[in-house]
N, C-alpha and C positions, 0 to 999 in steps of 0.2 A: 634420858631421852623420853620424849612424849609421843603419844599417838602410835605406839607400836601395834601392829595388827598381824594376825596369822589367819590361815585358812585351812580347813581340813576337818576330818571327823574324829579328832583325837581329844576333844574337850577343851582345846586351847581357845581362848576368846578371840573373836574376830570383829573388827570394826565394821559397822554396817550390816552385821548379821550374815556375812558371807560364809558359806560352807561349801567346800569343794573337795573332791577326792584326791587331788594332787597335792603333795607336800613338797615344798622347796626348802633346801637348807644349804648353807655354806659350811663346809667342814675343813678342818686342818688348815685354818688361816694362819699364816706366819709372816712376820717381817724379818728380813735378813739384812745385815749391815750393808752388803753389796753382793754382786753376782758371785764373787769368789767365795764368800761365806756360804751362800746357797750351794755352790758346787762342792765345797768341803763337806757339807751336811749329806749330800747325796753320795759322795765318795765313801763316807764312813757309815752309810746306812742309817743316818740319823741318830747314831749312838753317842757321838763324842762332840758334836757341834750344835749346841742349842740355838734356837732363833732368838732374836732381840725381843720379840713380842709374839704371842700366839693366843689363839682361842680355838677350842675344839669344835664347837657347834654354834652356828648363828642361824636360827630359823628365819624364814622370810614370809612376808605377806604377799599373796598373789592379788593383784589389783582387780577392780571391777572390769577395767579395760582388758586385762589379760584373760579373765574368765570368759568374757563375752567373745573375745577373739577365738579362744579354744572351742567354745560351743558352736560358734558360727562356722568355723573351719571344718570341724569334725562331723557336724550333724545337719546343718542347714544349707551348706554350700553358699552361704552369703559372704564369705570372705576368702581371699586367696591365701594359700599356705605360704608362710615366710620361709625363705631358704636358709637363713642364718640368724643367730641370736648373739648378742654381745653383752659384756659386763662393763659397767662403769662404776665410778667411785662417788660416794656422797660426801660432799665437803662439809666440814664443821662450820665454816664461815656463814653466818646468817641462818643457821639451821633452826627451824621451829619444830618440825615434825613431819611424819609421813602419814598417809591416809589411804584407805581402800579406793577412794575416788580419784587418786592421782593418775595423770595420763602423761604420755610422752610429750604432748604439746605443751605441758607445763614445766618441763625440765628447764631450769634456768632461774628458778626462784619464786615463780608465781604460785607454787604449790606448797611452799614452806621449806623447801630444800633446793640446793643447786648441786650441779656436778663439779667435781674437781677434775681438771685436765692437767694436773701437775705431774705428768709422767711422760717418759720418753717415747713410748710407742706411738706411732702415727695416728692410730685410731683406737676406739674402744677395743677391749680384748675379746676376740671371737671365742664363743663357747663351742668347741669341737666335740660334740657328743658322739660316742660310738652307738651302735644299734642297741636298742633296749634289751636288757636281760634281767631276769629275776624281778621284773616289774619296776625297773628303775633305769635312769640314764645319768651319767656323770661326765663332767668336763673340768679341766684345770685351767686357771688363768694366772698370768704373771704380769705385774706392773712394776716398772723400774722408775722410781720417783726422780724428778729433776728439780724439785723445790721443797722448801719446808712447808708442811701442811699437816693438819689433823684430819683424819678420815673417820667419818661417823658410820659408814657402812658401804654396801654395794647395791647395785640395781641391775636388772636384766631388761634389755630392750632390743628391738629389731633393727635399729639404725646404727651404722658403724661409726659415723663421724662424731668426734668429740663435740659436745654442746648441741647436737642435732635434736630437734624437737618434732621429728616425724616418726612414723611407725607406731609400734605397739609397746607400751610399758608393761612388761609381764609381772615384775615383782620388785620389792624393795626389802632390804634387810639392814638392821642396825646392830652395831656392837654395843654391849653394855657400857664399855669405855673404849673409845676409839684410840688408835695409836697415833702418836706424834711422829711424823716421818720427816726425814731429811733427804736431800739430794743424794742419789746413789743407793738408797735403801730399796729393797725388792720385796714387794708384797705378793704372796702366792696364796691361792685358795682353790678348793674344789667345790663345784656346784652340783648338787644332786637333786633330781626330781624323782619322786616315787609315789606310790599310792598309799 
């Protein structure tokens, strides 16, 4: 994968020189054969039913648009606070790369990547964050695939509709090697934002 960028004060390189105190990361990302496979894993406490594919940690890059939104909302009153955030999937088809300058308006391919809508849920997966504690927030998402597709990563945006190009693109994250998914597979992941 090319053009991977990160943001934060941890010495990780950042495209465009962005440095920001918030760090986003996807953790405990797993692909399950089907919903029953996932249920068995939960039933046995994750000890006897391994996932089909997994990756422990996938850092993400917070976009310029996301940083500007955060600053404008928190400090300048130049933006209206969004009430919900959603996760979407980055498709391998036609993938070129991600960049700090990517925006929600470009989702669909004009920014080097496009969204996969090959999952059964009617909309992008909502990130239901609990109140902040220990300087972080976390939410879990679950996608039930309905086609054969390779997923390169995930993104966070404020619009719920699949393929929507409105709102704010907060971040993008890429797997080192994305999973090849089939209809019925379930992809689960936790998204955490912390300082």
